[in-house]
C-alpha positions in Angstrom: 42.3 35.5 64.3 44.1 32.2 63.8 46.9 31.5 66.3 49.3 30.8 63.5 48.8 34.4 62.2 49.3 35.8 65.7 52.5 33.8 66.3 53.9 35.2 63.0 52.8 38.7 63.9 54.6 38.5 67.3 57.8 37.0 65.6 57.9 40.1 63.3 57.2 42.4 66.2 60.1 41.0 68.2 62.7 40.8 65.5 61.5 43.9 63.5 62.7 42.0 60.5 60.9 39.6 58.1 63.9 37.4 57.5 64.7 36.8 61.2 61.0 36.3 61.9 60.8 33.7 59.1 63.7 31.8 60.7 62.0 31.9 64.1 58.7 30.5 62.9 60.2 28.2 60.3 58.5 29.7 57.3 59.6 31.2 54.0 59.9 35.0 54.0 57.1 35.2 51.4 54.8 33.2 53.8 55.5 35.6 56.6 54.6 38.5 54.5 51.5 36.8 53.3 50.4 36.0 56.8 51.0 39.6 58.0 49.0 40.9 55.1 46.2 38.5 55.8 46.0 39.6 59.4 46.0 43.3 58.5 43.2 42.6 56.0 41.2 40.8 58.7 41.7 43.6 61.2 41.4 46.4 58.6 44.5 48.2 59.9 48.2 48.3 59.1 50.3 46.7 61.9 53.8 47.7 60.8 55.5 50.6 59.2 59.1 50.7 57.9 61.8 52.9 59.4 65.6 53.0 59.1 65.8 50.7 62.1 63.5 48.1 60.6 59.8 47.3 61.0 58.1 49.3 63.7 54.7 48.6 65.2 51.9 51.1 64.3 49.5 52.2 67.0 47.2 49.3 65.9 50.1 46.9 66.1 51.0 48.1 69.6 47.4 47.6 70.7 47.4 44.1 69.3 50.7 42.9 70.7 49.7 42.2 74.4 46.3 40.8 73.3 48.0 38.5 70.8 50.4 37.2 73.6 47.4 36.6 75.9 45.4 34.8 73.1 48.4 32.5 72.4 48.8 31.8 76.1 45.1 30.8 76.3 45.4 28.7 73.2 48.2 26.8 74.8 46.3 26.3 78.0 43.2 25.1 76.2 45.2 22.5 74.3 46.9 21.4 77.6 43.5 21.1 79.3 42.2 18.9 76.5 45.3 16.7 76.6 45.1 16.4 80.4 41.4 15.6 80.4 42.1 12.8 77.9 45.0 11.4 80.0 47.4 12.0 77.2 51.1 12.5 78.0 52.5 12.8 74.4 53.8 16.0 73.1 56.9 17.9 72.0 59.1 20.0 74.3 61.9 22.4 73.6 64.5 22.8 76.3 66.9 25.7 76.3 70.3 25.4 78.0 73.8 26.8 78.3 76.3 24.9 76.3 78.0 23.4 79.3 74.8 22.3 81.0 73.4 20.8 77.8 76.5 18.7 76.9 77.7 17.6 80.3 74.5 17.3 82.3 71.3 17.2 80.3 72.5 14.9 77.5 73.0 11.9 79.8 69.9 12.7 81.9 67.6 13.1 78.8 68.6 9.7 77.6 67.0 8.2 80.7 64.0 10.5 80.5 63.2 9.7 76.9 63.6 6.0 77.6 60.9 6.4 80.3 58.7 8.7 78.1 59.0 7.5 74.5 55.9 9.5 73.5 57.5 12.8 74.4 59.8 14.4 71.8 62.5 16.7 73.2 64.5 19.3 71.4 67.4 21.3 72.8 68.4 24.9 72.0 71.9 25.8 73.2 72.6 29.5 73.6 73.6 32.2 76.2 71.7 33.2 79.3 70.2 36.4 77.9 68.8 34.6 74.8 67.4 31.8 77.0 65.4 34.3 79.0 64.1 36.0 75.8 63.2 32.6 74.2 61.3 31.6 77.4 59.4 34.9 77.6 58.5 34.6 73.9 57.3 31.0 74.4 59.9 29.7 72.0 61.2 27.2 74.6 59.3 25.5 77.4 61.9 25.4 80.1 65.4 26.8 80.5 68.3 25.3 82.4 70.9 27.9 83.3 73.1 29.3 86.1 71.8 32.3 88.1 73.6 35.0 90.0 74.1 34.7 93.7 74.3 38.5 94.3 70.8 38.8 95.6 69.4 40.3 92.5 65.6 39.8 92.5 63.6 38.6 89.5 60.1 40.0 89.9 58.7 38.6 86.7 55.6 36.7 88.0 55.1 35.0 84.7 58.1 32.8 85.4 58.6 30.0 87.9 62.0 28.7 88.9 63.6 25.9 91.0 67.2 25.6 92.0 68.3 22.0 91.5 72.0 22.2 92.4 75.2 24.2 92.2 78.3 23.8 90.0 81.7 24.8 91.2 84.0 27.0 89.1 87.7 26.2 88.9 90.8 28.2 88.1 92.6 26.4 85.3 95.9 26.9 83.4 98.1 25.2 80.9 100.6 22.8 82.4 103.7 24.7 83.5 102.1 28.1 82.7 101.6 29.4 86.3 102.4 28.8 89.9 99.7 28.8 92.6 98.5 32.4 93.3 98.8 33.6 96.9 95.9 36.0 96.7 93.7 37.9 94.3 96.4 40.6 93.8 98.6 37.9 92.3 95.7 36.9 89.9 95.0 40.5 89.0 98.4 40.8 87.4 97.9 37.7 85.1 96.1 37.2 81.8 92.7 35.6 81.6 90.5 34.2 78.9 87.0 35.0 79.9 83.4 34.8 78.8 81.6 37.8 77.4 80.0 40.4 79.7 76.6 39.4 80.9 77.5 35.7 81.3 77.2 34.3 84.8 80.8 33.1 84.8 82.0 36.6 83.8 79.9 38.1 86.5 81.3 35.9 89.2 84.8 36.5 87.9 84.4 40.3 88.0 82.5 40.2 91.3 85.3 38.3 93.1 87.7 41.2 92.4 85.1 43.9 93.1 84.4 42.5 96.5 88.1 42.8 97.3 88.1 46.4 96.0 90.2 45.5 93.0 89.7 46.0 89.3 89.5 42.6 87.5 92.4 41.7 85.2 92.1 43.0 81.7 91.0 40.0 79.6 93.5 38.5 77.1 90.4 37.4 75.1 86.6 37.4 75.5 85.1 34.2 74.1 81.5 33.1 73.8 82.1 29.3 74.1 83.3 27.6 77.2 84.9 24.9 75.1 86.9 27.5 73.2 88.0 29.0 76.5 89.3 25.6 77.7 91.2 25.1 74.4 92.7 28.6 74.5 93.8 28.1 78.1 95.4 24.8 77.2 97.3 26.5 74.4 98.7 29.0 76.9 96.6 32.1 76.1 95.9 32.7 79.8 94.1 31.4 82.8 90.4 30.5 82.9 87.7 30.4 85.6 85.1 28.0 84.2 82.8 25.2 85.4 84.6 22.1 86.5 82.2 20.0 84.5 83.4 21.6 81.3 87.0 20.7 81.9 86.9 17.5 83.9 88.1 15.4 81.0 90.9 17.9 80.1 92.0 17.9 83.8 92.1 14.1 83.8 94.2 14.0 80.6 96.6 16.6 81.9 95.8 19.1 79.2 94.9 21.5 81.9 95.9 21.9 85.6 93.7 23.2 88.4 95.1 26.0 90.6 93.7 27.0 94.0 91.3 30.0 93.9 92.7 32.3 96.6 89.3 33.6 97.8 85.9 32.2 98.8 85.0 29.3 96.5 83.0 30.2 93.4 79.9 28.2 92.6 76.8 29.0 90.5 73.3 27.8 91.2 71.8 25.6 88.5 68.2 26.6 88.0 65.4 25.5 85.8 62.9 28.2 84.8 59.5 27.8 83.1 56.5 29.9 82.3 53.6 29.8 84.8 50.4 28.4 83.4 47.1 27.6 85.0 47.3 24.2 83.2 50.8 22.9 82.3 51.0 20.7 79.2 51.2 17.1 80.4 54.6 16.6 78.6 56.1 19.6 80.4 54.6 18.5 83.7 56.3 15.1 83.4 59.7 16.7 82.5 59.6 19.2 85.4 58.7 16.4 87.8 61.5 14.2 86.4 64.0 17.0 86.7 62.9 17.7 90.3 63.0 14.1 91.3 66.2 12.9 89.5 68.4 16.0 89.0 68.2 17.3 92.5 70.4 15.4 95.0 68.2 13.9 97.7 70.0 15.6 100.5 69.3 19.0 99.0 65.6 18.5 98.2 64.6 19.4 101.8 66.6 22.6 101.7 65.7 25.9 100.2 68.9 27.7 99.4 71.6 25.2 98.5 74.1 27.7 100.0 76.3 25.3 102.0 79.8 24.4 100.9 78.6 20.9 100.3 76.1 22.1 97.7 79.0 22.5 95.2 79.3 18.8 94.7 78.1 17.0 91.6 74.6 17.8 90.5 73.8 14.5 89.0 75.1 11.7 91.2 75.3 8.2 89.7 72.3 7.0 91.6 70.2 9.7 90.1 71.2 8.7 86.6 70.4 5.1 87.4 66.9 6.2 88.6 66.4 8.2 85.4 67.4 5.2 83.2 65.1 3.0 85.2 62.2 5.4 84.8 
């Protein structure tokens, strides 16, 4: 069974749709259908059946799925072992990141990384936290940079490794002249907010702040998937916003937005990189993880384990770190 056929099979199994699978593996729909038919002919069994909900795995398909995932994992490790044995560092990596992290943090850092590693090609996929996790589990990205919850929720997926490399403060912002400083959360509960969609780390922190005070969170004036769109709506007077400082630092400096004090314990989200565990990491990924560990994590935080102090909400990428990255 050729790895290419197995990859296409898994794409169809996950999306339950040939069109979406074709987009995921960058093939024409006809090529996806041809590859599935070739795999079925090789195995002598039908792998999918049609239902009103889309393509469903047959018993044979269900049996093949975990084996296909393991075979592709072994294929990747075999290629990594050969590259490592030959001392090669070249390769292509796909990074997944939240919109805010990609534009404000990774973009300047990656410029330095690629200058130091011109033989490594890096692509970035920008999407939400849930999709990042699925892409990582499916092997469609090599590493994800995202914010994680601080509510003690445990992730027991032993396939994934993670490292917290900093924290990012969230700030309460409003349009100039739209609001006075709130005295407490009860004041805020009566106001209108533009928020992210349920499931987003920022929305979780927003809702949790009120829940911990035994209050229902304010009813959203709007739910928006883009942090940039939230900032623009807040600047236009649609409501208040609780969003990462890094996303609105320029708007605050220009006076398009004003920062209001958050009348409760400060809100900050841990910035974490997550990747799949492998017995042998591809050399290109190993270099990127090492660079991220050495140049994205503030030196005073590297010795710590939790990044839970108030000081940890300072800038993630101090100027000296960027200078190191640019110098290689």
